N, C-alpha and C positions, 0 to 999 in steps of 0.2 A: 501568479501566473497561469495561463491553461497551457504549461508544458504541459507534457505526455506524465511525469508521475506526481503533479499536483491534480492534472483531469482524472486522475485514477483513481484518488482518493478522495478530493473533494465537490460536493455539487453545489452550485452555485445557487446562493440565496438560501441554502437549507445548513451546509454546514463547514461556508466559508464565503469565499467572493472571491471571482474569480477575473481576470481582467488578462487580457492580449499580451506576449512577450514584447517587451520595451514602447509601451503605451501609459508613457507619463501620465497622461490626461485621464486614463481609464482605470489607473492605480488612483488619483486625485479623487478620482467621484465615488471609487470604492472607498477608499478612507471617510470621505465626505459622509457618505451613505450611513458607514458604520457609526460615525460620531454621531449624526443625529438623530437618528432612526432607534429608537429605545428597543422596539420590537422585531427589528434585524436581529440587534445587536445579542437579545435571548434567544430567537432562532438560532441565529447561527452557532453559539455557544452549546447549547442543547445539543443540535445535529453534529458538530464536532467532538462531543463528548460522546454520543451514542457511535458514531465511526470510529475514534478512537476504542471504546468498548469492544466494538466487532472486529475489529479487524489487528489490534494492537496490543488490547491489553496484556500480560504476561503472559498470564495461563495458557491463554490461549495461542499466541506467539509458538509455547515452547510445545502445546498440544502440536499443532502443526507441524514444526520442526520433526519431533519424534516419528510421525506420522511419514513424512518425508524418507526421513533414515529405516525406518522398519521397511517402507516399500523399494528403497534401492535396497536394504540388503538382502528382500526375497526374488528380487530382479537377481541381482547379486549371483544369487544361489542359482537359480534356474539357468543361467547364461554365461557362466564363469568360463566354462571350456571354452568359447567364440570368441571372447574378450583378450584381447593383443597382451594385456598385462599380466592377464593369468598365463599365456602359453609362455612370454618370456621368464615369467617368475618359472614354472613348473617344468618348461621345455617341451613342452606339448605341441 
């Protein structure tokens, strides 16, 4: 569906097929297209795989997560005196 999460990762006709939420006819049309159009199937499979590798492949996800942790730690060291938890813990 064209729900927020799906729209973020799926490009209609390239890495998947999107239809409106609760649009039974649109879903049926998308399934019919996928079932009858081999070129479309090949395109969305290739596009979906490329999107997966770009966004969700394990080493990419781990690298982004580690980078997020590094930035959070660096920001925490710079700003720890202003953080309410730090002040409560240290009595500052």
